[in-house]
SEDO-925054 format. One line per field, with one value per residue (C-alpha): residue number from 0; chain; x, y, z. Coordinates in nm, 4 decimals, decimal comma, always signed. Layout:
pos <- (NUM; ...)
unit <- (A; ...)
X <- (X; ...)
Y <- (Y; ...)
Z <- (Z; ...)
REM end
This chain:
pos <- (0; 1; 2; 3; 4; 5; 6; 7; 8; 9; 10; 11; 12; 13; 14; 15; 16; 17; 18; 19; 20; 21; 22; 23; 24; 25; 26; 27; 28; 29; 30; 31; 32; 33; 34; 35; 36; 37; 38; 39; 40; 41; 42; 43; 44; 45; 46; 47; 48; 49; 50; 51; 52; 53; 54; 55; 56; 57; 58; 59; 60; 61; 62; 63; 64; 65; 66; 67; 68; 69; 70; 71; 72; 73; 74; 75; 76; 77; 78; 79; 80; 81; 82; 83; 84; 85; 86; 87; 88; 89; 90; 91; 92; 93; 94; 95; 96; 97; 98; 99; 100; 101; 102; 103; 104; 105; 106; 107; 108; 109; 110; 111; 112; 113; 114; 115; 116; 117; 118; 119; 120; 121; 122; 123; 124; 125; 126; 127; 128; 129; 130; 131; 132; 133; 134; 135; 136; 137; 138; 139; 140; 141; 142; 143; 144; 145; 146; 147; 148; 149; 150; 151; 152; 153; 154; 155; 156; 157; 158; 159; 160; 161; 162; 163; 164; 165; 166; 167; 168; 169; 170; 171; 172; 173; 174; 175; 176; 177; 178; 179; 180; 181; 182; 183; 184; 185; 186; 187; 188; 189; 190; 191; 192; 193; 194; 195; 196; 197; 198; 199; 200; 201; 202; 203; 204; 205; 206; 207; 208; 209; 210; 211; 212; 213; 214; 215; 216; 217; 218; 219; 220; 221; 222; 223; 224; 225; 226; 227; 228; 229; 230; 231; 232; 233; 234; 235; 236; 237; 238; 239; 240; 241; 242; 243; 244; 245; 246; 247; 248; 249; 250; 251; 252; 253; 254; 255; 256; 257; 258; 259; 260; 261; 262; 263; 264; 265; 266; 267; 268; 269; 270; 271; 272; 273; 274; 275; 276; 277; 278; 279; 280; 281; 282; 283; 284; 285; 286; 287; 288; 289; 290; 291; 292; 293; 294; 295; 296; 297; 298; 299; 300; 301; 302; 303; 304; 305; 306; 307; 308; 309; 310; 311; 312; 313; 314; 315; 316; 317; 318; 319; 320; 321; 322; 323; 324; 325; 326; 327; 328; 329; 330; 331; 332; 333; 334; 335; 336; 337; 338; 339; 340; 341; 342; 343; 344; 345; 346; 347; 348; 349; 350; 351; 352; 353; 354; 355; 356; 357; 358; 359; 360; 361; 362; 363; 364; 365; 366; 367; 368; 369; 370; 371; 372; 373; 374; 375; 376; 377; 378; 379; 380; 381; 382; 383; 384; 385; 386; 387; 388; 389; 390; 391; 392; 393; 394; 395; 396; 397; 398; 399; 400; 401; 402; 403; 404; 405; 406; 407; 408; 409; 410; 411; 412; 413; 414; 415; 416; 417; 418; 419; 420; 421; 422; 423; 424; 425; 426; 427; 428; 429; 430; 431; 432; 433; 434; 435)
unit <- (A; A; A; A; A; A; A; A; A; A; A; A; A; A; A; A; A; A; A; A; A; A; A; A; A; A; A; A; A; A; A; A; A; A; A; A; A; A; A; A; A; A; A; A; A; A; A; A; A; A; A; A; A; A; A; A; A; A; A; A; A; A; A; A; A; A; A; A; A; A; A; A; A; A; A; A; A; A; A; A; A; A; A; A; A; A; A; A; A; A; A; A; A; A; A; A; A; A; A; A; A; A; A; A; A; A; A; A; A; A; A; A; A; A; A; A; A; A; A; A; A; A; A; A; A; A; A; A; A; A; A; A; A; A; A; A; A; A; A; A; A; A; A; A; A; A; A; A; A; A; A; A; A; A; A; A; A; A; A; A; A; A; A; A; A; A; A; A; A; A; A; A; A; A; A; A; A; A; A; A; A; A; A; A; A; A; A; A; A; A; A; A; A; A; A; A; A; A; A; A; A; A; A; A; A; A; A; A; A; A; A; A; A; A; A; A; A; A; A; A; A; A; A; A; A; A; A; A; A; A; A; A; A; A; A; A; A; A; A; A; A; A; A; A; A; A; A; A; A; A; A; A; A; A; A; A; A; A; A; A; A; A; A; A; A; A; A; A; A; A; A; A; A; A; A; A; A; A; A; A; A; A; A; A; A; A; A; A; A; A; A; A; A; A; A; A; A; A; A; A; A; A; A; A; A; A; A; A; A; A; A; A; A; A; A; A; A; A; A; A; A; A; A; A; A; A; A; A; A; A; A; A; A; A; A; A; A; A; A; A; A; A; A; A; A; A; A; A; A; A; A; A; A; A; A; A; A; A; A; A; A; A; A; A; A; A; A; A; A; A; A; A; A; A; A; A; A; A; A; A; A; A; A; A; A; A; A; A; A; A; A; A; A; A; A; A; A; A; A; A; A; A; A; A; A; A; A; A; A; A; A; A; A; A; A; A; A; A; A; A; A; A; A; A; A; A; A; A; A; A; A; A; A; A; A; A)
X <- (-2,1674; -2,1891; -2,2500; -1,9978; -2,1341; -1,8427; -1,9401; -1,9789; -2,1540; -2,5519; -2,5484; -2,3810; -2,5534; -2,8510; -2,6433; -2,4671; -2,7632; -2,7892; -2,4274; -2,3826; -2,0618; -2,0689; -1,7809; -1,7052; -1,4912; -1,3700; -1,2189; -0,9690; -1,2437; -1,4711; -1,7941; -1,9209; -2,3200; -2,2771; -2,6696; -2,7250; -2,4470; -2,5751; -2,4010; -2,3241; -2,2990; -2,1053; -2,0556; -1,8941; -1,6062; -1,5259; -1,1187; -1,0890; -1,3082; -1,0897; -1,3833; -1,2749; -1,2965; -1,3692; -1,1253; -1,0931; -0,7700; -0,7981; -0,9431; -0,7433; -0,4169; -0,0661; +0,0130; -0,2680; -0,1447; -0,4122; -0,7575; -0,7928; -1,0050; -0,9198; -1,1837; -0,9707; -1,1292; -0,8693; -0,8009; -0,5516; -0,3109; -0,3381; -0,5473; -0,8143; -1,0019; -0,9812; -1,1847; -1,0403; -1,3082; -1,2258; -1,4389; -1,3275; -1,1443; -1,3912; -1,3718; -1,5642; -1,2495; -1,3642; -1,7153; -1,5458; -1,3137; -1,6371; -1,7072; -1,3426; -1,2241; -0,9656; -0,7003; -0,8188; -0,8111; -0,4476; -0,5139; -0,7616; -0,5955; -0,2868; -0,4101; -0,5260; -0,2061; -0,0224; +0,2873; +0,3269; +0,1325; +0,3227; +0,1995; -0,1627; -0,1126; +0,0942; -0,2030; -0,4926; -0,2726; -0,2167; -0,5578; -0,6682; -0,4063; -0,4981; -0,8509; -0,7135; -0,5029; -0,2142; +0,1482; +0,3890; +0,7046; +1,0288; +1,1728; +0,8445; +0,8287; +1,1927; +1,1286; +0,7942; +0,9876; +1,2666; +1,0401; +0,8341; +1,1523; +1,2524; +0,8776; +0,9242; +1,2274; +1,0853; +0,7903; +0,9971; +1,2148; +0,8801; +0,7976; +1,1319; +1,0857; +0,7387; +0,8039; +1,0985; +0,8926; +0,6486; +0,8386; +1,0375; +1,3417; +1,2713; +1,5947; +1,4608; +1,1961; +1,4854; +1,7129; +1,4235; +1,2505; +1,6073; +1,6378; +1,2680; +1,3350; +1,6204; +1,4328; +1,1407; +1,3829; +1,4497; +1,0633; +1,0133; +1,2836; +1,1559; +0,7692; +0,7495; +0,5729; +0,6809; +0,3608; +0,0595; +0,2503; -0,0008; +0,3070; +0,2197; -0,0704; -0,2002; +0,0319; +0,3448; +0,4796; +0,3979; +0,7642; +1,0921; +1,3859; +1,5427; +1,8905; +2,1445; +1,8913; +2,1745; +2,3828; +2,1239; +1,9803; +2,3425; +2,4334; +2,1112; +2,1990; +2,5465; +2,4225; +2,1526; +2,3726; +2,5929; +2,3177; +2,0755; +2,4021; +2,3344; +1,9947; +2,1165; +2,3707; +2,1145; +1,8292; +1,8773; +2,1181; +1,9919; +1,8692; +1,5587; +1,4411; +1,4417; +1,2610; +1,0161; +0,9599; +1,0682; +0,7927; +0,5385; +0,2411; +0,3329; +0,1463; +0,1599; +0,1546; -0,1588; -0,3514; -0,2090; -0,3307; -0,6706; -0,7133; -0,5787; -0,2747; +0,0201; +0,3448; +0,5987; +0,3379; +0,2936; +0,6724; +0,7787; +0,6049; +0,8631; +0,6536; +0,8107; +0,5518; +0,6282; +0,4257; +0,7321; +0,8937; +0,5684; +0,3501; +0,5856; +0,4947; +0,6741; +1,0443; +1,0693; +1,1486; +1,4682; +1,5973; +1,7884; +1,6902; +1,5900; +1,2596; +1,3255; +1,1400; +1,1327; +1,1226; +0,8774; +0,5916; +0,6632; +0,7184; +1,0657; +1,0531; +0,8433; +1,0848; +1,3773; +1,1965; +1,1216; +1,4820; +1,6334; +1,3691; +1,4967; +1,8473; +1,7011; +1,5363; +1,8760; +1,9830; +1,6975; +1,7280; +2,0967; +2,0120; +1,7279; +2,0070; +2,2294; +1,9357; +1,7511; +1,6886; +1,6373; +1,3134; +0,9725; +0,8703; +0,5082; +0,2800; +0,2747; -0,0987; -0,3053; -0,6275; -0,4497; -0,1813; -0,2153; -0,0043; +0,3679; +0,2984; +0,4983; +0,2921; -0,0030; +0,1349; +0,2118; -0,0806; -0,4500; -0,4867; -0,2960; -0,4502; -0,7950; -0,6934; -0,5293; -0,8960; -1,0744; -0,8663; -0,8301; -1,2272; -1,3787; -1,1109; -1,0766; -1,2842; -1,2119; -1,3458; -1,6148; -1,4966; -1,3741; -1,0387; -0,8353; -0,4565; -0,2471; +0,0857; +0,3415; +0,3058; +0,5024; +0,2068; +0,1063; -0,0962; -0,2700; -0,5078; -0,7281; -1,0700; -1,2012; -1,5508; -1,6050; -1,9150; -1,7278; -1,7053; -1,4222; -1,5363; -1,5069; -1,8459; -1,7292; -1,3968; -1,2744; -0,9322; -0,7860; -0,6077; -0,3530; -0,3880; -0,7665; -0,6979; -0,3697; -0,6035; -0,7749; -0,4425; -0,4597; -0,7233; -0,5161; -0,1740; -0,3110; -0,4699; -0,3185; -0,0757; -0,0027; -0,1227; +0,2321; +0,2607; -0,0347; +0,1328; +0,4259; +0,1861; -0,0086; +0,3340; +0,4319; +0,1098; +0,2459; -0,1418; -0,2020; -0,5800; -0,6018; -0,6377; -0,8372; -1,1240; -1,0588)
Y <- (+1,8050; +1,6417; +1,2727; +1,0833; +0,8196; +0,5699; +0,4392; +0,6751; +0,4451; +0,4685; +0,0789; +0,1101; +0,4051; +0,2388; -0,0286; +0,2513; +0,4528; +0,2329; +0,3179; +0,6695; +0,8357; +1,1632; +1,3899; +1,6859; +1,9218; +2,0833; +1,7372; +1,4938; +1,2518; +1,0011; +0,9179; +0,5986; +0,5403; +0,1583; +0,1073; +0,1325; -0,1122; -0,4505; -0,7497; -0,8529; -0,5827; -0,6112; -0,2589; -0,2485; +0,0137; +0,1731; +0,1396; +0,4442; +0,6531; +0,9332; +0,9686; +0,8845; +0,5148; +0,3895; +0,1158; -0,1129; -0,1874; -0,4663; -0,5910; -0,8974; -0,7073; -0,7815; -0,4276; -0,3146; -0,4726; -0,6888; -0,6265; -0,2795; -0,1856; +0,1249; +0,2622; +0,4889; +0,7088; +0,7393; +0,9198; +0,7022; +0,6255; +0,9428; +0,9261; +1,2057; +1,0831; +0,7832; +0,6280; +0,3751; +0,1171; -0,0779; -0,3340; -0,6822; -0,7852; -0,6808; -0,9026; -0,6832; -0,6861; -0,3993; -0,5604; -0,8745; -0,7038; -0,5920; -0,9852; -1,0678; -0,9838; -0,7194; -0,9968; -1,1684; -0,8369; -0,8501; -1,1624; -0,9594; -0,6231; -0,7907; -0,9309; -0,5818; -0,4468; -0,7713; -0,6145; -0,4340; -0,6139; -0,5607; -0,1573; -0,2934; -0,4666; -0,1845; +0,0844; -0,1517; -0,2546; +0,1206; +0,2250; -0,0677; +0,0496; +0,3951; +0,2738; +0,0694; +0,3429; +0,1149; +0,1833; -0,1248; -0,1961; +0,0106; -0,3080; -0,3611; -0,0583; -0,0589; -0,4019; -0,2869; +0,0247; -0,2007; -0,4543; -0,2137; -0,0401; -0,3892; -0,4494; -0,0912; -0,2035; -0,5249; -0,3311; -0,0676; -0,3500; -0,5175; -0,1916; -0,1675; -0,4876; -0,4381; -0,0893; -0,1986; -0,4755; -0,2244; +0,0035; -0,3094; -0,3222; -0,6746; -0,7851; -0,5620; -0,7998; -1,0675; -0,7839; -0,6423; -0,9664; -1,0954; -0,8146; -0,8783; -1,2361; -1,1525; -0,9355; -1,1695; -1,4220; -1,2084; -1,1570; -1,5015; -1,5847; -1,3620; -1,3995; -1,7806; -1,6272; -1,4363; -1,2493; -1,1908; -1,2052; -1,1567; -1,0569; -0,7018; -0,7304; -0,5532; -0,5257; -0,5698; -0,8316; -1,2445; -1,3502; -1,1836; -1,1501; -1,4878; -1,5902; -1,4523; -1,1766; -0,9162; -1,1083; -1,1940; -0,8496; -0,6880; -0,9282; -0,7984; -0,4528; -0,4942; -0,6685; -0,4182; -0,0878; -0,2002; -0,3918; -0,0676; +0,1333; -0,1343; -0,0225; +0,3567; +0,2143; -0,0067; +0,2556; +0,5963; +0,7224; +0,4980; +0,7322; +0,4865; +0,4515; +0,8297; +0,9176; +0,6632; +0,8386; +1,1888; +1,4317; +1,1604; +1,1364; +1,4614; +1,6144; +1,8906; +1,9481; +2,1459; +1,8689; +1,6163; +1,7924; +1,8403; +1,4787; +1,3691; +1,1996; +1,0984; +0,9185; +0,9247; +1,0431; +1,3580; +1,3905; +1,3534; +1,6945; +1,8417; +1,8502; +1,6972; +1,5479; +1,2053; +1,1139; +0,9673; +1,2845; +1,5206; +1,3231; +1,0686; +0,7354; +0,4326; +0,5283; +0,7738; +1,0856; +0,9224; +0,8238; +1,0526; +1,0041; +1,2453; +1,2715; +1,2290; +1,4410; +1,4989; +1,7984; +1,7503; +1,5150; +1,2745; +0,9241; +0,9511; +1,1352; +0,8598; +0,6069; +0,8090; +0,8809; +0,5186; +0,3858; +0,6569; +0,5755; +0,2195; +0,3740; +0,5631; +0,2496; +0,0844; +0,3858; +0,3511; -0,0215; +0,0360; +0,2760; +0,0237; -0,2447; -0,0099; +0,1247; -0,2129; -0,2263; -0,5535; -0,6074; -0,7560; -0,7723; -0,7322; -0,5907; -0,8105; -0,7496; -1,0590; -0,8850; -0,8199; -1,0589; -1,4424; -1,6461; -1,7849; -2,1053; -2,3085; -2,2088; -2,3594; -2,7358; -2,6268; -2,4030; -2,4833; -2,0919; -2,0299; -2,2797; -2,1083; -1,7653; -1,8742; -2,0364; -1,7420; -1,4699; -1,6624; -1,7740; -1,4416; -1,1775; -0,8685; -0,6126; -0,2468; +0,0404; +0,2238; +0,5283; +0,5787; +0,6790; +0,7601; +0,6624; +0,6975; +0,5529; +0,6141; +0,3165; +0,2679; +0,4145; +0,7059; +0,7514; +0,4341; +0,5234; +0,2920; +0,4328; +0,2111; +0,2632; +0,0277; -0,0254; -0,1335; -0,5176; -0,7485; -0,6834; -0,3609; -0,1905; -0,0092; -0,0395; +0,1791; +0,1652; +0,4845; +0,2994; +0,4997; +0,3153; +0,3673; +0,7462; +0,7664; +0,5821; +0,9429; +1,0659; +0,8660; +1,0422; +1,3758; +1,1985; +1,0307; +1,3125; +1,3776; +1,0757; +0,8089; +0,4393; +0,3285; +0,5967; +0,4490; +0,1353; +0,3457; +0,5750; +0,2759; +0,1362; +0,4566; +0,4865; +0,1644; +0,0622; -0,2760; -0,3526; -0,5925; -0,2355; -0,0738; -0,3181; -0,4703)
Z <- (-2,1084; -2,4290; -2,5588; -2,7304; -2,9746; -3,0375; -3,4057; -3,6506; -3,9627; -3,9378; -3,8953; -3,5373; -3,4198; -3,3391; -3,1188; -2,9764; -2,9074; -2,5469; -2,4779; -2,3090; -2,2207; -2,0627; -2,1436; -1,9302; -2,1356; -1,8352; -1,6574; -1,7242; -1,5857; -1,8012; -1,6316; -1,7857; -1,7331; -1,6966; -1,6261; -1,9892; -2,1092; -2,2131; -2,0856; -2,4285; -2,6843; -3,0043; -3,2159; -3,5642; -3,5431; -3,8718; -3,8584; -4,0654; -3,8380; -3,6424; -3,3706; -3,0093; -2,8922; -2,5778; -2,4752; -2,1629; -2,0239; -1,7517; -1,5131; -1,6488; -1,7392; -1,6175; -1,5938; -1,3726; -1,0588; -0,9809; -1,0986; -1,1894; -1,4730; -1,6890; -1,9038; -2,1344; -2,4178; -2,6787; -2,9807; -3,1861; -2,9173; -2,7020; -2,3951; -2,3753; -2,0599; -1,8290; -1,5299; -1,2736; -1,2093; -0,8766; -0,6962; -0,8436; -0,5499; -0,2769; +0,0217; +0,2949; +0,5212; +0,7451; +0,7994; +0,8734; +1,1282; +1,3204; +1,3707; +1,5073; +1,8467; +1,9060; +1,9535; +1,5986; +1,4181; +1,3070; +1,1095; +0,9275; +0,8605; +0,7449; +0,4331; +0,2817; +0,1596; +0,1430; +0,0038; +0,3349; +0,5926; +0,8898; +0,8723; +0,8576; +1,1741; +1,3241; +1,2564; +1,4080; +1,7075; +1,7755; +1,7605; +1,9827; +2,2174; +2,2310; +2,3239; +2,5697; +2,7001; +2,7430; +2,6308; +2,4975; +2,6533; +2,4974; +2,3296; +2,1483; +2,0040; +1,8947; +1,7307; +1,5661; +1,4119; +1,3137; +1,1414; +0,9611; +0,8092; +0,6817; +0,5315; +0,3688; +0,1942; +0,0740; -0,0553; -0,2459; -0,3847; -0,5307; -0,7021; -0,8368; -0,9724; -1,1141; -1,2245; -1,4214; -1,5823; -1,6622; -1,8698; -2,0469; -1,8446; -1,7754; -1,5780; -1,2936; -1,2364; -1,1141; -0,9589; -0,7571; -0,6462; -0,5312; -0,2851; -0,1797; -0,1025; +0,0855; +0,3069; +0,3202; +0,4488; +0,7543; +0,8144; +0,7935; +1,0234; +1,2944; +1,2443; +1,1116; +0,7577; +0,4477; +0,4468; +0,6476; +0,9679; +1,2638; +1,4132; +1,5625; +1,7842; +2,0782; +2,3359; +2,1454; +1,9343; +1,9012; +1,9921; +2,0866; +1,8391; +1,7538; +1,8358; +1,5890; +1,4621; +1,4657; +1,2472; +1,0081; +0,9710; +0,9659; +0,6648; +0,5096; +0,5579; +0,4355; +0,1105; +0,0045; -0,0710; -0,3515; -0,5024; -0,4720; -0,6348; -0,9302; -0,9912; -1,0169; -1,2816; -1,4568; -1,4589; -1,3383; -1,5743; -1,8708; -2,1497; -2,2647; -1,9227; -1,8458; -2,1450; -2,0647; -1,7077; -1,7113; -1,7686; -1,7789; -1,5399; -1,3863; -1,0912; -0,8579; -0,4962; -0,4753; -0,6947; -0,4349; -0,1504; -0,2957; -0,3700; -0,0464; -0,1941; +0,0318; +0,0364; -0,2525; -0,4742; -0,2644; -0,1663; -0,5446; -0,6178; -0,3562; -0,0557; +0,2473; +0,4441; +0,6341; +0,9309; +1,0954; +1,1160; +1,1099; +1,3492; +1,5002; +1,6560; +1,7832; +1,8326; +1,5155; +1,7273; +1,8516; +1,4928; +1,2435; +0,8814; +0,5988; +0,4240; +0,0484; -0,2024; -0,5729; -0,8077; -1,0810; -0,9652; -1,2619; -1,2626; -1,2651; -0,9475; -0,7995; -0,8912; -0,7353; -0,3977; -0,3194; -0,4386; -0,1695; +0,0953; +0,0895; +0,1500; +0,4551; +0,5847; +0,5701; +0,8034; +1,0138; +1,0693; +1,1784; +1,4297; +1,5439; +1,5993; +1,7946; +2,0590; +2,0919; +2,4612; +2,6613; +2,8601; +2,7682; +2,4006; +2,5071; +2,7757; +3,0833; +3,1498; +3,2018; +3,0766; +2,7277; +2,6821; +2,7015; +2,9204; +2,7836; +2,5870; +2,8426; +3,1234; +3,0037; +3,0422; +3,4083; +3,5353; +3,5164; +3,5656; +3,2889; +3,0573; +3,1646; +3,0886; +2,7428; +2,6742; +2,7691; +2,6002; +2,2340; +2,2767; +2,4060; +2,3945; +2,5876; +2,6518; +2,5209; +2,6629; +2,4931; +2,2637; +1,9032; +1,7888; +1,4662; +1,4424; +1,1136; +1,0216; +0,7414; +0,5115; +0,1923; -0,0153; +0,2085; +0,5062; +0,6601; +0,8953; +1,1106; +1,2588; +1,5293; +1,7274; +2,0570; +2,2178; +2,5222; +2,4096; +2,2835; +1,9249; +1,7236; +1,7066; +1,3636; +1,1732; +0,8493; +0,6959; +0,5420; +0,2546; +0,0732; -0,2487; -0,2504; -0,2343; -0,4534; -0,7480; -0,7687; -0,9276; -1,2365; -1,4639; -1,4056; -1,4600; -1,7717; -1,9782; -2,2997; -2,2186; -2,4773; -2,4173; -2,3613; -2,0995; -1,8977; -1,8044; -1,6751; -1,4669; -1,3007; -1,2148; -1,0332; -0,8343; -0,6870; -0,6019; -0,3795; -0,4883; -0,1905; +0,0171; -0,2614; -0,2472; +0,0915)
REM end
């Protein structure tokens, strides 16, 4: 380990003596001893110096996807070391979840990954149902599957918009968000909200599909493919776009597995791991779809994997429409499911039942469980411990964005500062589930 002094002149050396940066010559990771850095410190840097320089990128930066801060050690425009710094959005959602009942829990977790909130609701509901040892009706499972795939499309369209914007394809911000808005319009019609839906709940879903849902979703699925083909014409074969992404931020399968990385980043290396196929849940074992993989694990592969996954999601949603059964959209168990709203005005028992289940919640048997699903960013897991009460005793979310951030120092080593923005975008982090 060696010490790195930023300024070179003697006047600044005294000021920089308090600033200590630890360099590990065998690692891509820059470790900053922030305990020795004063809150306000000015250091005169010699503009002609060739010594490495420490640069802060973020947390207030349009290309860091929220409040991500990067500490970059740079030699000119080349990144020698990098360190992601998180915690600027910390909200304590897991601890908050221990103060909420299992019935209220979905209102909390849905706000973690706000780009794909239905997946947060699903994993929490599956964990709760596993503790309760209940199985939701088939129609509810098919609705969950269809809604999650629609949410996957909207999430990947948001990626296409921001990824294009980050590398200079400004028009993609308009085109990608246009498709996202069309998808969110369907989600809003079904759930009542564009985001943070609280739609998937323990026992099923909040409400049944509305009248005309087949025509609405079918119209969306007919509209999407030709517009996705336009993305291919605009970006995939575009020489400048390919030059910005090909060979940039490459990572291999072994590194991904060592770091616990999942989702499009792992599949971009050529490793076909998808929980929907390898550890099926809901109705994915009854659906026909392909697991999309890349070849080189670079930024271009991650872009292409997400674009192709949106097409596969369209294919899955079409099958869900065809196979959607009739029946209950939620479990008819009075201990878990509140009474129909219309019954509250007619029956005192229904009113009391409604009051008790929403004030006290339902009790969950003692035990602990871990459930994982495939979110647009990788393995989303929920670990819940119940002490037999109506609130989780402990709750932890295995957030893929948090784990995937570990790849950044490896991807950014020896990259140019212009490549840093492309690499951040290709990871597609949502800081709401990183800090949570």
